[in-house]
ZALO-883284 format. One record per residue (C-alpha): residue in three letters; y, x, z. Coordinates in pm, whole numbers, padded with zeros to 5 digits, always signed. Example, Ala and Ser with C-alpha at 12.3 -4.5 7.8 and 13.67 -1.06 7.14 Angstrom:
% residues 2
ALA-00450+01230+00780 SER-00106+01367+00714 
END
This chain:
% residues 564
MET-08870-22202+01969 LEU-08943-21919+02209 GLU-08582-21801+02194 LEU-08493-22121+02382 MET-08678-21980+02682 ASP-08513-21705+02884 GLY-08819-21484+02915 TRP-08660-21217+03134 LYS-08526-21481+03371 PHE-08870-21638+03397 LEU-09028-21298+03462 ALA-08761-21215+03722 GLY-08825-21548+03892 LEU-09197-21483+03899 GLY-09138-21136+04044 ILE-08904-21270+04313 PHE-09156-21542+04398 LEU-09440-21289+04430 PHE-09225-21056+04639 GLY-09135-21348+04864 MET-09504-21432+04908 PHE-09583-21069+04988 MET-09297-21036+05237 MET-09386-21365+05404 GLU-09750-21260+05446 GLU-09655-20920+05590 SER-09391-21055+05829 ILE-09623-21325+05963 LYS-09896-21065+06016 LEU-09659-20844+06215 LEU-09515-21135+06411 SER-09859-21261+06506 GLY-09979-20912+06606 ARG-10342-20943+06699 SER-10345-21324+06699 PHE-10496-21373+06353 LYS-10759-21107+06407 ILE-10852-21258+06742 LEU-10851-21607+06591 ILE-11095-21507+06319 ARG-11304-21275+06536 ARG-11342-21504+06838 TYR-11321-21855+06697 THR-11596-21835+06438 GLY-11893-21898+06663 THR-12011-22197+06459 ARG-11970-22322+06104 ILE-11727-22596+06214 LYS-11516-22346+06409 GLY-11521-22109+06115 LEU-11404-22383+05878 VAL-11118-22487+06107 THR-11020-22124+06166 GLY-11004-22062+05792 ILE-10785-22369+05738 VAL-10544-22294+06023 SER-10509-21920+05965 THR-10450-21963+05590 ALA-10208-22252+05637 VAL-09997-22027+05861 LEU-10044-21698+05678 GLN-10008-21863+05335 SER-10266-21636+05175 SER-10630-21725+05131 SER-10694-21378+04985 ALA-10561-21206+05299 VAL-10778-21420+05526 SER-11082-21376+05303 LEU-11039-20998+05290 MET-11006-20994+05669 VAL-11331-21191+05692 LEU-11499-20939+05459 ALA-11396-20662+05697 PHE-11540-20848+05997 VAL-11861-20925+05808 GLY-11894-20560+05710 ALA-11850-20462+06076 GLN-12111-20723+06179 LEU-11852-20904+06395 VAL-11895-21233+06206 THR-12223-21372+06073 LEU-12254-21444+05702 VAL-12298-21819+05763 ASN-11977-21842+05965 ALA-11792-21611+05725 ILE-11871-21846+05435 ALA-11733-22134+05644 VAL-11409-21940+05706 ILE-11372-21866+05333 MET-11420-22235+05253 GLY-11158-22324+05513 ALA-10921-22068+05361 LYS-10951-22244+05026 VAL-10837-22570+05189 GLY-10561-22399+05389 THR-10405-22240+05083 THR-10329-22584+04935 ILE-10042-22612+05183 THR-09844-22375+04959 ALA-09867-22618+04668 TRP-09735-22901+04885 ILE-09444-22688+05011 VAL-09346-22590+04657 ALA-09396-22943+04518 ILE-09193-23114+04791 PHE-08914-22867+04865 GLY-08900-22684+04533 PHE-08846-22988+04314 LYS-08719-23262+04544 PHE-08412-23078+04671 LYS-08142-22856+04528 ILE-08291-22515+04594 GLU-07961-22331+04642 THR-07876-22546+04944 PHE-08138-22373+05158 ALA-08268-22072+04958 LEU-07942-21876+04961 PRO-07861-21947+05330 LEU-08210-21828+05427 ILE-08161-21503+05234 GLY-07814-21460+05383 LEU-07921-21524+05743 GLY-08223-21298+05703 GLY-08013-21017+05557 VAL-07759-21038+05839 GLY-08043-21042+06089 LEU-08189-20723+05943 ILE-07856-20545+06003 PHE-07757-20676+06346 LEU-08104-20719+06499 SER-08257-20396+06370 LYS-08336-20267+06721 SER-08587-20546+06784 PRO-08903-20528+06569 ARG-08977-20894+06641 TYR-08636-21020+06527 VAL-08650-20791+06224 ASN-08973-20962+06120 VAL-08819-21305+06185 SER-08533-21205+05956 LYS-08781-21090+05693 LEU-08955-21425+05724 PHE-08626-21604+05650 ILE-08564-21379+05350 SER-08917-21432+05221 PHE-08879-21811+05224 GLY-08543-21773+05050 PHE-08694-21545+04782 LEU-08987-21784+04742 PHE-08764-22075+04646 HIS-08502-21864+04467 GLY-08773-21724+04240 LEU-08901-22075+04182 ASP-08550-22184+04083 PHE-08527-21897+03832 MET-08856-22000+03674 LYS-08754-22364+03664 THR-08416-22308+03500 SER-08553-22051+03253 VAL-08768-22312+03081 GLU-08528-22608+03091 HIS-08397-22555+02735 LEU-08749-22497+02608 ALA-08866-22823+02762 THR-08595-23027+02590 ALA-08687-22882+02249 ILE-09062-22942+02277 ASP-09234-23266+02191 ILE-09556-23263+02392 ALA-09711-23520+02162 SER-09676-23280+01870 LEU-09856-22997+02046 PRO-10224-22937+01965 THR-10477-23047+02226 PHE-10657-22739+02349 GLY-10887-22912+02594 PRO-10935-22837+02965 PHE-11143-22520+02919 VAL-10856-22332+02755 TYR-10622-22421+03042 ILE-10890-22329+03296 LEU-10918-21987+03130 VAL-10539-21947+03139 GLY-10541-22030+03513 ILE-10816-21774+03577 LEU-10636-21500+03384 LEU-10297-21566+03546 THR-10447-21557+03895 ALA-10656-21249+03825 ILE-10348-21065+03693 MET-10107-21173+03968 GLN-10371-21163+04244 SER-10228-21486+04384 SER-10339-21841+04323 SER-10016-21960+04491 ALA-09811-21786+04222 THR-10023-21950+03950 ILE-09977-22290+04113 ALA-09600-22228+04122 VAL-09603-22151+03748 VAL-09810-22465+03685 LEU-09575-22685+03886 THR-09268-22533+03719 THR-09392-22591+03365 LEU-09520-22934+03461 PHE-09185-23032+03613 SER-09007-22912+03298 GLY-09242-23118+03080 ILE-09395-22825+02893 ILE-09748-22922+02999 ASP-09888-23256+03110 PHE-10077-23350+03425 GLN-10422-23296+03269 ALA-10336-22943+03158 GLY-10184-22863+03498 ALA-10494-22987+03679 ALA-10715-22773+03455 MET-10504-22465+03531 VAL-10541-22540+03903 ILE-10917-22531+03859 GLY-10881-22194+03689 ALA-10654-22066+03967 ASN-10915-22154+04229 VAL-11180-21964+04037 GLY-10948-21673+03960 THR-10857-21616+04324 THR-11212-21496+04388 VAL-11136-21185+04179 THR-10940-21035+04470 ILE-11230-21094+04708 LEU-11484-20953+04464 LEU-11272-20640+04419 GLY-11253-20604+04798 ALA-11633-20605+04819 ILE-11694-20339+04552 GLY-11869-20043+04706 GLY-11894-20220+05040 ALA-12191-20305+05255 PRO-12434-20572+05128 ALA-12295-20817+05386 LYS-11949-20790+05227 LYS-12096-20849+04881 GLN-12282-21153+05012 ALA-11961-21305+05148 ALA-11765-21226+04830 VAL-12027-21380+04601 SER-12036-21689+04824 SER-11666-21740+04748 LEU-11738-21717+04375 LEU-12028-21964+04402 PHE-11815-22207+04602 SER-11525-22198+04354 THR-11735-22214+04036 GLY-11967-22477+04183 THR-11673-22694+04287 ALA-11513-22647+03944 THR-11833-22762+03773 VAL-11855-23076+03987 MET-11485-23153+03935 LEU-11519-23123+03558 ILE-11800-23378+03561 PHE-11591-23630+03755 LEU-11254-23534+03606 PRO-11179-23877+03446 LEU-11256-24051+03777 ILE-11033-23809+03974 PHE-10749-23850+03723 TRP-10774-24229+03758 LEU-10772-24195+04136 ILE-10460-23975+04145 LEU-10257-24132+03865 ASP-10345-24500+03909 VAL-10474-24555+04263 PHE-10230-24315+04433 ALA-09965-24394+04165 PHE-09862-24034+04091 ALA-09829-24096+03718 ASP-09449-24086+03756 ASN-09461-23779+03980 PRO-09714-23539+03824 VAL-09591-23245+04036 LEU-09708-23410+04359 GLY-10012-23532+04167 VAL-10118-23175+04090 ALA-10061-23076+04456 LEU-10291-23363+04555 PHE-10544-23257+04292 HIS-10541-22903+04434 THR-10617-23038+04781 LEU-10886-23278+04659 PHE-11051-22998+04462 ASN-11105-22781+04771 VAL-11175-23063+05017 MET-11443-23206+04788 GLY-11589-22858+04750 VAL-11619-22826+05127 ILE-11778-23171+05155 ILE-12036-23081+04890 PHE-12119-22723+04982 PHE-12060-22706+05359 PRO-12407-22845+05447 ALA-12565-22592+05208 ILE-12410-22284+05373 PRO-12731-22173+05554 PHE-12932-22204+05231 MET-12664-22014+05039 ALA-12656-21741+05303 ASN-13035-21699+05296 ARG-13039-21665+04917 LEU-12753-21415+04917 GLU-12925-21206+05183 LEU-13230-21189+04956 LEU-13013-21099+04657 PHE-12817-20825+04835 VAL-13069-20665+05068 GLU-12934-20466+05361 LYS-13087-20119+05334 LYS-13149-20001+05686 PRO-13137-19624+05728 ILE-13426-19449+05904 LEU-13268-19322+06222 THR-13568-19187+06412 LYS-13632-18817+06352 TYR-13884-18708+06614 ILE-14094-19001+06737 ILE-14169-19144+06394 ASN-14457-18905+06326 THR-14551-18809+06683 PRO-14873-18964+06822 PRO-14829-19112+07171 GLU-15189-19012+07254 VAL-15071-18654+07324 PRO-14839-18702+07626 ASP-14680-18355+07629 ALA-14584-18371+07262 ALA-14483-18737+07289 ILE-14254-18678+07589 ALA-14093-18379+07416 ALA-14035-18593+07105 LEU-13897-18872+07324 ARG-13644-18632+07479 LYS-13532-18508+07136 GLU-13508-18861+07001 ILE-13283-18970+07285 SER-13064-18666+07216 ASN-13057-18784+06856 GLN-12961-19130+06984 LEU-12668-18976+07169 HIS-12564-18781+06858 LEU-12575-19089+06632 SER-12393-19295+06894 PHE-12099-19059+06890 LEU-12099-19050+06511 TYR-12063-19427+06535 ILE-11782-19400+06790 ALA-11603-19128+06592 GLY-11612-19346+06282 LYS-11504-19668+06450 TYR-11224-19512+06655 ASN-11122-19271+06378 ILE-11166-18967+06600 HIS-11107-18662+06386 ARG-11249-18330+06481 ARG-10964-18090+06412 HIS-11061-17798+06634 ARG-11415-17688+06564 ARG-11599-17359+06593 ARG-11727-17206+06270 ALA-12088-17291+06359 ASP-11992-17655+06414 ARG-11804-17671+06083 GLN-12099-17521+05898 LYS-12334-17774+06059 MET-12099-18059+05975 ALA-12092-17946+05611 THR-12468-17999+05589 ASP-12451-18351+05736 PRO-12440-18650+05498 PRO-12070-18711+05429 ILE-12099-19089+05469 MET-12292-19085+05795 GLU-12000-19202+06008 THR-11949-19508+05790 VAL-12321-19585+05765 ILE-12398-19603+06135 GLN-12341-19952+06276 TYR-12392-20096+06621 GLU-12698-20285+06499 ASP-12850-19953+06388 LEU-12807-19816+06740 GLU-12971-20127+06883 ARG-13262-20085+06646 LEU-13300-19717+06734 HIS-13294-19800+07105 ALA-13565-20062+07051 GLU-13781-19811+06862 ILE-13738-19557+07141 PHE-13845-19811+07400 ALA-14144-19918+07189 PHE-14254-19554+07165 TYR-14208-19517+07540 ALA-14427-19825+07595 ARG-14700-19674+07376 ILE-14690-19355+07583 GLN-14713-19561+07902 ALA-15029-19720+07768 GLN-15197-19376+07772 PRO-15359-19229+08082 LEU-15075-19031+08243 ASP-15048-18826+08559 GLU-14763-18875+08806 ASN-14565-18578+08676 GLU-14566-18710+08319 THR-14451-19053+08435 MET-14168-18900+08639 ARG-14057-18688+08342 MET-14002-19002+08133 GLU-13803-19204+08389 PRO-13473-19010+08362 LEU-13511-19003+07985 MET-13533-19381+07957 ARG-13245-19423+08202 ALA-13046-19195+07973 SER-13136-19405+07667 ARG-13033-19728+07840 SER-12710-19569+07961 ILE-12622-19456+07610 MET-12688-19803+07468 ASN-12490-19979+07742 ALA-12199-19740+07690 MET-12199-19809+07315 ARG-12197-20181+07383 ASN-11890-20139+07605 PHE-11714-19918+07352 THR-11782-20179+07084 ASP-11655-20465+07301 ILE-11325-20296+07386 MET-11263-20155+07038 GLY-11045-20445+06924 GLU-10838-20445+07243 ILE-10775-20070+07229 LYS-10664-20083+06865 ASP-10437-20379+06943 PHE-10259-20173+07210 SER-10142-19933+06937 ASN-09959-20218+06757 ASP-09790-20353+07069 ASP-09410-20352+07084 ASN-09422-20226+07444 SER-09400-19846+07465 PHE-09611-19839+07782 MET-09894-20022+07605 GLN-09874-19770+07321 SER-09888-19482+07570 MET-10198-19635+07729 TYR-10355-19655+07384 GLN-10295-19281+07349 ASP-10448-19230+07695 PHE-10762-19422+07599 MET-10798-19227+07274 THR-10749-18895+07453 ARG-11021-18983+07703 LEU-11259-19081+07423 LYS-11196-18750+07246 GLN-11246-18560+07572 LEU-11573-18742+07631 LYS-11694-18646+07286 THR-11593-18285+07344 ARG-11786-18283+07671 VAL-12095-18425+07503 ASP-12071-18168+07222 THR-12033-17886+07476 ILE-12337-17986+07682 THR-12565-18056+07386 ALA-12464-17725+07224 ALA-12531-17536+07549 GLU-12867-17707+07585 SER-12988-17645+07229 ASP-12817-17311+07158 PRO-12664-17142+07466 ALA-12519-16860+07254 SER-12300-17108+07060 THR-12080-17169+07365 GLY-11984-16804+07382 MET-12061-16788+07751 GLU-12329-16863+08004 LEU-12281-17229+08096 ASP-12411-17377+08422 ILE-12492-17723+08289 GLU-12538-17884+08629 LYS-12205-17761+08763 THR-12034-17849+08437 LEU-12171-18203+08453 SER-12051-18233+08811 ARG-11704-18124+08701 TYR-11708-18367+08410 PHE-11804-18653+08639 PHE-11521-18557+08874 ASN-11280-18547+08578 VAL-11381-18898+08474 GLU-11304-19027+08823 GLU-10968-18849+08825 GLU-10875-18994+08486 ASP-10953-19339+08622 LYS-10729-19285+08927 LEU-10441-19154+08715 PHE-10467-19457+08490 ILE-10455-19696+08786 ARG-10149-19517+08924 ALA-09974-19538+08588 CYS-10039-19913+08569 ALA-09917-19962+08926 GLY-09598-19772+08843 ALA-09541-19984+08533 VAL-09581-20305+08733 ASP-09341-20176+08999 LYS-09080-20093+08732 LYS-09149-20421+08551 THR-09200-20240+08222 VAL-09514-20433+08135 LYS-09633-20793+08162 GLU-09888-20883+08428 THR-10116-21035+08164 ASP-10110-20707+07973 ILE-10192-20515+08292 SER-10497-20737+08335 ARG-10613-20647+07982 LEU-10550-20277+08043 LEU-10747-20277+08368 MET-11039-20458+08207 VAL-11055-20207+07922 ASN-11016-19914+08163 ARG-11300-20041+08382 LEU-11539-20061+08087 LEU-11427-19727+07944 THR-11461-19549+08280 GLN-11799-19710+08337 SER-11913-19595+07994 CYS-11791-19238+08051 ARG-11989-19227+08375 MET-12301-19352+08200 ILE-12271-19093+07925 ILE-12236-18809+08179 LEU-12537-18943+08367 SER-12736-18967+08044 LEU-12661-18600+07982 GLN-12791-18529+08329 GLY-13117-18703+08247 LEU-13152-18522+07915 THR-13091-18173+08054 ARG-13210-18088+08403 ARG-13293-18254+08727 PRO-12994-18235+08962 GLU-13048-18111+09314 PRO-12986-18356+09600 GLY-12614-18412+09638 LYS-12538-18340+09275 VAL-12421-18596+09019 SER-12624-18911+09067 GLY-12624-19270+08964 SER-12799-19522+08747 ASP-12750-19696+08419 SER-12633-20006+08603 LEU-12297-19848+08683 
END
């Protein structure tokens, strides 16, 4: 019987379908640029917004796994709360059902060759003649991907036609829904795509190899199996990523359990009430949608409870960041103030570890002493430090400062602490700015405009220079011999401050020149200027924090406050 089925043709069709899905996902990502990231990052402020964002982004991107993995990344970076991330993942489950409807309507209602081959042809011609434009290249790839999607489906459909005519479904043994659910899980776990599993289900259903009940059971399995990709993406990640991944598993398995209980009622609703008994392909597409919509209706109100339980199950281990104030009694002002100064220097050090990790700043040129010191540091430090850790450290520093203030102090001791606390606030404000503009700066690197890409390089160069300046001053302060020369810290800080101002002026001139030559959009200039203002402000604050941590400047030297 199996010889009636062209196995290689079916496998080729499945491969073409998967490649089409992959190409479509990649081309849409590149066409949208930063849109999807901004959509998920900015429009997830509430559970409702998160749900809608998940539906819309997945319906367009045609990949719930891609959206879910993106959400995991944002959760791991603490840019999206766990509650809202769960809502996005639920929305993604609903959004992915659009694929089933597209395949069910266009893949089996029309002659596929009438639009699949023209799409591939137009896309291929576009790749050749529009190769100079990245945007049109991606549009061409999008055409090709849709063509491959349906061409692969046609291969799968025709490969089983002879098999379908030779099989009497009534003579086949009844395996029960659990076997088909298991098949759906395995297929999705292997192919890493529930859409591909749904396409296989619809193809075999259309050819009459399986019936509606078996197809619906495999859809349940596909929805559970798609969580494998998300779980794999969370392995070795932060607890927050594991929490979000497990929430997807709970949602899918919980919905599957409820659907199994009410399966006879749902079958009656689809086959008799909606009259899809004569069109089981559309019936399975409807079942896929009902499965996920009902899951959202049932579990959406329970998201806060689910998030609380998952946070207890996967506890976030917070690293101990304080090194000097943790065991220093505030009752001894001299020792306490000295510890406070060292702790704020530690705050500055950890802050730039955070920045180096987030902006992927590699230290290529290092002195031997620096390389030896780096070798003794924990190798995962740059990935461990998060913005929330810096906030917690800043709060602990301020609490220690408040305990010192509660002691009887003379005027000199009070004055010694003021520049230190200004330095701590400046460091924290600078880190907040660097965190806020991180997404914008990284988006500039993916822009089609060469000027925007050059400004990205400018921003990165200035960040690296700032880090080098901080390293130079802290090394000169702690170990003057390591610099290889006698360094006048006050004059060096004055020069650094002047350099920051000059970098700002050069940037403004470059933007003005680009506007004059019309090589950049006005809206993009507005974004560039906003990022530059925050970056320049942060550079100033870091230089001023170094001033407070080293020596008192004489009148007329570098001055300012943390409110810059």
